FIMARDREN-867289 format. One record per residue (C-alpha): residue number from 1; x, y negated, z negated. Coordinates in steps of 0.5 Angstrom, whole numbers. Layout:
REC   i     u     v     w
REC NUM     X     Y     Z
...
END
This chain:
REC   i     u     v     w
REC   1     0     0     0
REC   2     3    -7     2
REC   3     4   -12    -3
REC   4    -2   -17     0
REC   5    -7   -11     0
REC   6    -5    -9    -7
REC   7    -6   -16    -9
REC   8   -13   -17    -6
REC   9   -15   -10    -9
REC  10   -13   -12   -16
REC  11   -17   -19   -15
REC  12   -23   -15   -12
REC  13   -23   -11   -19
REC  14   -22   -17   -23
REC  15   -28   -20   -19
REC  16   -32   -14   -20
REC  17   -30   -14   -28
REC  18   -32   -22   -28
REC  19   -39   -20   -26
REC  20   -40   -15   -30
REC  21   -39   -20   -36
REC  22   -43   -25   -33
REC  23   -49   -20   -32
REC  24   -48   -17   -40
REC  25   -47   -24   -43
REC  26   -53   -29   -45
REC  27   -53   -35   -40
REC  28   -60   -38   -41
REC  29   -59   -42   -47
REC  30   -59   -36   -52
REC  31   -52   -38   -55
REC  32   -50   -35   -62
REC  33   -44   -38   -65
REC  34   -45   -45   -67
REC  35   -39   -48   -63
REC  36   -41   -45   -56
REC  37   -46   -50   -55
REC  38   -41   -56   -57
REC  39   -36   -54   -52
REC  40   -42   -53   -46
REC  41   -44   -60   -48
REC  42   -37   -63   -49
REC  43   -36   -62   -41
REC  44   -43   -65   -40
REC  45   -40   -71   -43
REC  46   -34   -72   -39
REC  47   -39   -71   -33
REC  48   -44   -75   -35
REC  49   -38   -81   -37
REC  50   -35   -80   -30
REC  51   -41   -80   -27
REC  52   -44   -87   -31
REC  53   -37   -90   -30
REC  54   -39   -95   -36
REC  55   -36  -102   -37
REC  56   -35  -101   -44
REC  57   -33   -93   -45
REC  58   -32   -93   -53
REC  59   -39   -96   -54
REC  60   -42   -92   -49
REC  61   -39   -85   -52
REC  62   -42   -87   -59
REC  63   -49   -88   -56
REC  64   -48   -81   -52
REC  65   -47   -78   -59
REC  66   -53   -81   -62
REC  67   -57   -79   -57
REC  68   -54   -72   -56
REC  69   -51   -71   -64
REC  70   -47   -64   -62
REC  71   -41   -68   -59
REC  72   -35   -66   -61
REC  73   -30   -68   -56
REC  74   -25   -71   -59
REC  75   -24   -66   -64
REC  76   -21   -60   -59
REC  77   -17   -61   -54
REC  78   -19   -63   -48
REC  79   -17   -59   -41
REC  80   -23   -54   -42
REC  81   -28   -60   -42
REC  82   -24   -63   -36
REC  83   -25   -57   -32
REC  84   -32   -56   -34
REC  85   -34   -63   -31
REC  86   -33   -61   -24
REC  87   -37   -55   -25
REC  88   -43   -58   -27
REC  89   -43   -64   -22
REC  90   -43   -58   -16
REC  91   -48   -53   -20
REC  92   -52   -57   -25
REC  93   -52   -57   -33
REC  94   -53   -50   -35
REC  95   -51   -45   -40
REC  96   -50   -41   -34
REC  97   -45   -46   -31
REC  98   -41   -47   -37
REC  99   -40   -40   -38
REC 100   -38   -39   -31
REC 101   -32   -44   -32
REC 102   -30   -39   -38
REC 103   -31   -33   -34
REC 104   -26   -37   -28
REC 105   -21   -37   -33
REC 106   -22   -30   -35
REC 107   -21   -27   -28
REC 108   -15   -32   -28
REC 109   -13   -28   -35
REC 110   -13   -21   -32
REC 111   -10   -23   -26
REC 112    -4   -26   -29
REC 113    -3   -20   -34
REC 114    -4   -15   -28
REC 115     2   -19   -24
REC 116     6   -20   -31
REC 117     5   -12   -32
REC 118     7   -11   -25
REC 119    14   -13   -27
REC 120    15    -7   -30
REC 121    10    -1   -29
REC 122     6     2   -22
REC 123     0    -2   -18
REC 124    -5     3   -22
REC 125    -2     2   -29
REC 126    -2    -6   -28
REC 127    -9    -6   -25
REC 128   -11    -2   -31
REC 129    -7    -7   -36
REC 130   -11   -13   -32
REC 131   -18    -9   -33
REC 132   -16    -8   -40
REC 133   -17   -15   -42
REC 134   -24   -15   -40
REC 135   -26    -8   -43
REC 136   -22    -9   -50
REC 137   -29   -11   -55
REC 138   -26   -16   -59
REC 139   -24   -20   -52
REC 140   -30   -20   -49
REC 141   -34   -22   -54
REC 142   -31   -29   -54
REC 143   -30   -28   -47
REC 144   -38   -28   -46
REC 145   -39   -34   -50
REC 146   -37   -41   -48
REC 147   -31   -41   -52
REC 148   -24   -43   -52
REC 149   -20   -37   -53
REC 150   -20   -34   -46
REC 151   -19   -40   -42
REC 152   -13   -42   -47
REC 153    -9   -35   -47
REC 154   -10   -35   -39
REC 155    -6   -41   -38
REC 156    -1   -38   -44
REC 157     0   -31   -39
REC 158     0   -35   -33
REC 159     6   -40   -37
REC 160    10   -33   -39
REC 161     9   -30   -32
REC 162    12   -36   -29
REC 163    18   -36   -34
REC 164    20   -30   -32
REC 165    20   -32   -25
REC 166    25   -37   -27
REC 167    29   -33   -31
REC 168    30   -28   -26
REC 169    31   -33   -20
REC 170    34   -39   -24
REC 171    30   -44   -20
REC 172    30   -50   -24
REC 173    23   -53   -21
REC 174    19   -46   -23
REC 175    21   -47   -31
REC 176    17   -55   -31
REC 177    11   -51   -28
REC 178    11   -45   -34
REC 179    12   -51   -39
REC 180     7   -54   -36
REC 181     2   -49   -36
REC 182     4   -47   -44
REC 183     2   -55   -45
REC 184    -5   -53   -41
REC 185    -5   -47   -46
REC 186    -5   -52   -52
REC 187    -9   -57   -49
REC 188   -15   -52   -49
REC 189   -13   -50   -55
REC 190    -8   -52   -60
REC 191    -7   -45   -63
REC 192    -2   -43   -57
REC 193     3   -48   -60
REC 194     7   -43   -63
REC 195     9   -40   -56
REC 196    14   -47   -55
REC 197    19   -45   -59
REC 198    19   -38   -57
REC 199    19   -39   -49
REC 200    26   -43   -51
REC 201    29   -37   -55
REC 202    27   -33   -49
REC 203    30   -37   -44
REC 204    36   -38   -49
REC 205    37   -30   -50
REC 206    36   -29   -42
REC 207    41   -34   -40
REC 208    46   -35   -46
REC 209    49   -42   -48
REC 210    49   -44   -42
REC 211    42   -46   -41
REC 212    44   -51   -46
REC 213    49   -55   -42
REC 214    43   -55   -36
REC 215    41   -62   -35
REC 216    34   -59   -32
REC 217    33   -55   -40
REC 218    34   -62   -43
REC 219    29   -66   -39
REC 220    23   -60   -39
REC 221    25   -60   -47
REC 222    23   -68   -47
REC 223    18   -67   -43
REC 224    15   -62   -47
REC 225    15   -66   -53
REC 226    12   -72   -50
REC 227     6   -68   -47
REC 228     5   -65   -54
REC 229     4   -72   -57
REC 230    -3   -74   -56
REC 231    -5   -67   -58
REC 232    -2   -67   -64
REC 233    -5   -74   -65
REC 234   -11   -72   -63
REC 235   -11   -66   -68
REC 236    -9   -70   -74
REC 237   -13   -76   -72
REC 238   -20   -73   -71
REC 239   -19   -65   -72
REC 240   -19   -66   -79
REC 241   -22   -58   -81
REC 242   -17   -56   -76
REC 243   -12   -59   -80
REC 244   -15   -57   -87
REC 245   -16   -50   -84
REC 246    -8   -50   -85
REC 247    -6   -53   -91
REC 248   -12   -50   -95
REC 249   -20   -49   -96
REC 250   -24   -47  -101
REC 251   -28   -42   -98
REC 252   -22   -38   -94
REC 253   -24   -30   -94
REC 254   -18   -28   -97
REC 255   -12   -33   -99
REC 256    -6   -34   -95
REC 257    -1   -32  -101
REC 258    -4   -26  -102
REC 259    -2   -19   -99
REC 260   -10   -19   -96
REC 261    -8   -25   -93
REC 262    -2   -22   -89
REC 263    -5   -16   -87
REC 264   -12   -19   -85
REC 265   -11   -19   -78
REC 266    -8   -13   -77
REC 267   -14   -10   -80
REC 268   -18   -13   -74
REC 269   -14   -11   -68
REC 270   -17    -4   -68
REC 271   -24    -6   -67
REC 272   -22   -11   -62
REC 273   -18    -7   -58
REC 274   -20     0   -60
REC 275   -16     5   -63
REC 276   -13     9   -57
REC 277   -10     2   -53
REC 278    -8     0   -60
REC 279    -4     7   -61
REC 280    -1     7   -54
REC 281     2     0   -56
REC 282     5     2   -63
REC 283     8     7   -59
REC 284    12     2   -56
REC 285    17     2   -62
REC 286    20     9   -62
REC 287    20     9   -55
REC 288    24     3   -54
REC 289    29     6   -60
REC 290    29    12   -55
REC 291    31     8   -50
REC 292    25    11   -46
REC 293    23     4   -43
REC 294    25     2   -36
REC 295    31    -2   -35
REC 296    28    -8   -32
REC 297    24    -8   -38
REC 298    30   -13   -40
REC 299    32   -16   -47
REC 300    29   -23   -46
REC 301    23   -18   -44
REC 302    23   -15   -50
REC 303    24   -22   -54
REC 304    18   -25   -50
REC 305    13   -19   -52
REC 306    16   -18   -59
REC 307    16   -25   -61
REC 308     9   -26   -58
REC 309     6   -22   -63
REC 310    10   -22   -69
REC 311    11   -30   -68
REC 312     4   -30   -67
REC 313     1   -26   -72
REC 314     5   -30   -78
REC 315     3   -36   -75
REC 316    -4   -34   -75
REC 317    -3   -31   -82
REC 318     0   -37   -85
REC 319    -7   -41   -84
REC 320   -12   -40   -89
REC 321   -18   -40   -84
REC 322   -19   -33   -82
REC 323   -23   -31   -77
REC 324   -22   -25   -72
REC 325   -23   -29   -65
REC 326   -16   -33   -67
REC 327   -12   -26   -66
REC 328   -15   -27   -59
REC 329    -8   -30   -57
REC 330    -3   -25   -59
REC 331    -7   -19   -55
REC 332    -5   -19   -49
REC 333     2   -17   -51
REC 334     0   -12   -55
REC 335    -4   -10   -48
REC 336     2   -10   -44
REC 337     6    -6   -49
REC 338     1     0   -48
REC 339     1     0   -41
REC 340     9     0   -42
REC 341     8     6   -46
REC 342     4    10   -42
REC 343     8     9   -36
REC 344    14    11   -40
REC 345    11    18   -43
REC 346     8    20   -36
REC 347    10    20   -29
REC 348     8    14   -26
REC 349     2    16   -22
REC 350    -1    20   -27
REC 351     0    15   -32
REC 352    -4     9   -27
REC 353    -9    14   -27
REC 354   -10    15   -34
REC 355    -9     8   -37
REC 356   -15     7   -32
REC 357   -19    12   -35
REC 358   -18    10   -42
REC 359   -19     2   -40
REC 360   -26     5   -36
REC 361   -27     9   -42
REC 362   -26     2   -47
REC 363   -31    -2   -43
REC 364   -36     3   -43
REC 365   -35     3   -50
REC 366   -36    -5   -50
REC 367   -42    -5   -46
REC 368   -46     0   -50
REC 369   -43    -1   -57
REC 370   -41    -8   -57
REC 371   -46   -13   -53
REC 372   -45   -20   -53
REC 373   -50   -23   -59
REC 374   -55   -27   -57
REC 375   -60   -32   -61
REC 376   -66   -34   -56
REC 377   -72   -38   -58
REC 378   -68   -45   -57
REC 379   -69   -46   -50
REC 380   -76   -45   -51
REC 381   -76   -50   -56
REC 382   -73   -55   -52
REC 383   -78   -54   -46
REC 384   -84   -55   -51
REC 385   -81   -61   -53
REC 386   -80   -63   -45
REC 387   -87   -62   -43
REC 388   -91   -65   -49
REC 389   -87   -70   -52
REC 390   -88   -78   -49
REC 391   -83   -82   -45
REC 392   -77   -84   -50
REC 393   -79   -79   -56
REC 394   -75   -79   -61
REC 395   -74   -71   -64
REC 396   -72   -69   -71
REC 397   -69   -62   -71
REC 398   -67   -58   -77
REC 399   -64   -52   -77
REC 400   -57   -48   -76
REC 401   -57   -49   -68
REC 402   -58   -55   -68
REC 403   -53   -55   -62
REC 404   -56   -50   -58
REC 405   -62   -54   -59
REC 406   -59   -60   -57
REC 407   -55   -57   -51
REC 408   -62   -54   -48
REC 409   -65   -60   -49
REC 410   -59   -64   -45
REC 411   -60   -58   -39
REC 412   -67   -61   -37
REC 413   -65   -66   -33
REC 414   -72   -70   -32
REC 415   -73   -71   -40
REC 416   -66   -74   -41
REC 417   -70   -80   -44
REC 418   -71   -75   -50
REC 419   -66   -77   -56
REC 420   -65   -72   -62
REC 421   -63   -74   -69
REC 422   -61   -68   -74
REC 423   -64   -68   -80
REC 424   -57   -66   -84
REC 425   -55   -72   -80
REC 426   -60   -76   -84
REC 427   -61   -73   -90
REC 428   -54   -71   -92
REC 429   -47   -72   -91
REC 430   -44   -65   -90
REC 431   -36   -64   -89
REC 432   -36   -60   -83
REC 433   -40   -54   -86
REC 434   -43   -54   -93
REC 435   -39   -49   -97
REC 436   -33   -55   -96
REC 437   -38   -60   -99
REC 438   -45   -64   -98
REC 439   -48   -70  -101
REC 440   -56   -71  -101
REC 441   -59   -77   -99
REC 442   -63   -80  -105
REC 443   -70   -80  -102
REC 444   -76   -78  -104
REC 445   -82   -75  -100
REC 446   -85   -81   -98
REC 447   -78   -84   -97
REC 448   -77   -79   -92
REC 449   -84   -80   -88
REC 450   -82   -87   -88
REC 451   -76   -86   -85
REC 452   -78   -82   -79
REC 453   -84   -86   -78
REC 454   -78   -92   -78
REC 455   -74   -87   -73
REC 456   -79   -86   -68
REC 457   -79   -79   -69
REC 458   -85   -76   -66
REC 459   -84   -69   -66
REC 460   -80   -65   -71
REC 461   -76   -57   -69
REC 462   -76   -54   -76
REC 463   -73   -47   -78
REC 464   -76   -44   -83
REC 465   -73   -45   -90
REC 466   -67   -49   -87
REC 467   -63   -50   -93
REC 468   -69   -51   -98
REC 469   -64   -49  -104
REC 470   -62   -57  -103
REC 471   -68   -62  -106
REC 472   -67   -67  -100
REC 473   -68   -61   -95
REC 474   -74   -58   -99
REC 475   -77   -65   -99
REC 476   -77   -65   -92
REC 477   -80   -58   -91
REC 478   -85   -60   -96
REC 479   -87   -66   -92
REC 480   -87   -63   -85
REC 481   -93   -59   -89
REC 482   -97   -64   -91
REC 483  -102   -68   -88
REC 484   -97   -73   -85
REC 485   -95   -68   -80
REC 486  -100   -63   -75
REC 487   -96   -56   -74
REC 488   -97   -55   -66
REC 489   -94   -48   -64
REC 490   -89   -43   -67
REC 491   -83   -40   -63
REC 492   -80   -34   -65
REC 493   -72   -34   -66
REC 494   -71   -26   -61
REC 495   -63   -24   -63
REC 496   -60   -18   -62
REC 497   -56   -19   -68
REC 498   -59   -21   -76
REC 499   -60   -28   -76
REC 500   -62   -32   -82
REC 501   -67   -36   -77
REC 502   -72   -32   -74
REC 503   -77   -37   -73
REC 504   -78   -45   -71
REC 505   -84   -48   -72
REC 506   -86   -55   -68
REC 507   -89   -61   -72
REC 508   -93   -67   -69
REC 509   -92   -74   -73
REC 510   -99   -76   -75
REC 511   -96   -82   -78
REC 512   -95   -90   -76
REC 513   -89   -88   -71
REC 514   -85   -94   -70
REC 515   -84   -96   -62
REC 516   -77   -96   -60
REC 517   -72   -98   -59
REC 518   -69   -96   -66
REC 519   -62   -97   -69
REC 520   -59   -91   -73
REC 521   -52   -90   -76
REC 522   -49   -84   -76
REC 523   -44   -82   -81
REC 524   -38   -77   -79
REC 525   -35   -75   -86
REC 526   -30   -71   -81
REC 527   -26   -77   -79
REC 528   -29   -82   -84
REC 529   -33   -87   -79
REC 530   -40   -88   -77
REC 531   -42   -89   -71
REC 532   -48   -94   -69
REC 533   -53   -93   -63
REC 534   -60   -94   -61
REC 535   -65   -89   -59
REC 536   -72   -89   -57
REC 537   -71   -92   -50
END
């Protein structure tokens, strides 16, 4: 098989894998993870900003947040949102479009992993390695959500591939491209930042101390430092929760100062990859010690893969906030190790067939036993509001999945006149999440009713018993069930996982609703700022 034919075949396999992931993923507004609709909305914001070309972008952005208060554009690196914007412009604002952007990156991740594996193993085994990143349950989970893990790792894998090409070909321009791609990974999700010192070490191991005398080495190093300054500034200035997750959080699952904290991610990997692939990956250690790995798997290659896993593991374990999705960044080299191990254990052709069969089996397991979580009902609530609410309506949302409702509301292009207020923003001050601190506004039931009337709230979409252990939220629910409001409909929340939100009620305000426009101030505890804007106009 010629090289172009081989690569075309690999591309077809990964394209089919991406389509299967799309088909098996929620893509009609059934968001599960709270960050997913926010990432989708951030891209919509960029698209709307470019379309509007406002004379005063900062004021326009504040107004956008007031209208769609699930925006988190400055709290995360911006690259994914910049890439999403033209997709929205071409294909429309929808959950499906946002997911498609993730899957474009997923295809790139699989293809890049195949090309990297191809440096050491047979064509079929390399295709299987690329496909394994789509089949592994713990990676497919986040690749079927509008999340940043897969896009970021896709850039990182291509950066590693290009770095290796630089090492084998010694072309300076390729080194610039490798560092640019790694910057792209970090501008997608900052957790890939640990790879910069690793890439420097790989370069030093491959080319020796002489690399430090190369002019291009220092130019690339300087450009990298300059390139990292904006994303570090954004993280420190606006991503307070991300910084806090490193230095310490009161609700950490396990302490980073404990043994449990340092083995936490190791306990997640068997589920994320499946024991067969993980066992193969572990075998690379005795195989390397026995000299069974191919000669083309050089010392610098060992530093790259081993350092990626070890340095990444230490980096993640040192962060107080533990979430399995963070480990996605260290899984590609583990999959490469699995491919190398099987290629060393079996004849080349047999290894490719065996690995492909194992990966397909893993994919079937993921499809059958690890479906993508889906929580439906919020799109239906947004569509009901779009049908029934008057022009320039103000809608209050009270519930866990405010991002899902707000993004679904924004996808209805004919009702961009509707503004959404969040009950937690109106009645509480929440520091990112409840477990990090919450302050209640000293409002009576009458005060809350007067406030909603004054702000022009004509409809309320409310999850049953949302945070009603807090007195001010309990007063809101009591108010909604009083003669001040009339319940108009109920929408069941249907999910394929256990959820605390099982029902949404929509209430119509029967009080003296003040016509707009209305000025509102929304406090953002995460950055200590207040956003001002108008609604109901």
